[in-house]
Structure formats: C-alpha cells, structure tokens
N, C-alpha and C positions, 0 to 999 in steps of 0.2 A: 311092403317096403321096396322090394325089387321091382315091382310094377311101376311104382312112382319114379324110380331112378330111370327105368327104360323109357317111360313116357317123357321125362325131362330131357333125356338124351335125344329122343326123336324130335321134340320141339326145337331144341337147339340145332339139330342137324337140318331141319326144315328151314330155320331162319338163316343158317349159313348158306345153304343151297340157294335160297332166294337172293341173298346179298351177292353171291358170286354171279348168278344169272343176271341180276340187274347191272352189276358192274361190267360184265361182258357186253351186254347190249349197249350200254352207255359208251363204252370204248369203241365198239364197232361203228356206231352212228357218228361218233366224234371223228373217226378216221374218214368215213364217207363224206362228211361235211367238209373236212379239211381238204380232201382230194378235189372236190368240186369247186371249192372257193380259191384254189391256187390260181395264179395268173401265169401262164394259161392253165385252165383246168386239166387235171389228170384223169381223163376218161378211160384210160387203159385199164385201170383197176376195176372200174365199174363194168366194163365189157367182159373182163375175165370172170367177174362174179356172175354176170348174166349167163355166160357160157357154162359155168359150173352148175348153176341152178338148172339149166337145160339138161345137162348130162345126168344130174341126179334124178330129175323127173323121168327122163327116158328109161333109166334103170328100173323104175318102179313097174314098168309094163313089159309084157312078153314081146319078144321080137316079132314084128309083123302085125301086132295088134293095131286096131284102128286108132286108139288113143295115142299110142306111141308114135305112129305115123303123123298124126295131127300135131303133136308136140314138136317133132323133128321139122315139120314144114312151117309151122307158125312161128316158133321161136328162132328166128333167123338172126344169128350172131352178127353176120356182116351187115345186114340191114340196120340192126340196132346200133352198131358202131357208126355207120354213116349218119344215122339220125341224130346222134349225140354231137357230131362234129359239124 
C-alpha cells in the first residue's frame, strides 16, 4: 500500500514538474517574441542573453583550454550586437 502511495506521489510530481517546465519555456519564448516584435525591436535583451550564454559556456572549461579560448573568440558579443542592428 505504501509503495502505491509513493508511486502515485512520484507520478504527480513528475506531471507537476513537466507542467512547470512547459510553462517556463512558453513564457520565455513569449517574452523573446514580444521583444523582437516591438517597434523598434528590443535587441538589448537578446544581446544580454547571448552574453550570458557565452559566460556560462566559458565557465564549463578550464582557463587556458583550447575550447574555452575558441568560445571566447568565436562568440563575439559586440559583433553579435552589430549584426542584430
């Protein structure tokens, strides 16, 4: 009986987590779409997001590693900003 209750709780928790994750992604992409569709478009938010992604990727690799250097060189925030505008 206790196993059935635990299994039911796990299933409910999994459903809740999926609903929260789905809602989060939907809200995120709604904001992204809204920012781009503004007149004029708000690219500042997208540039900050790009920079944040770059920083998080860089932190995954040791300082001085080839991969880290490539990320730092290739993901050029200033160039990305210029390309959007």
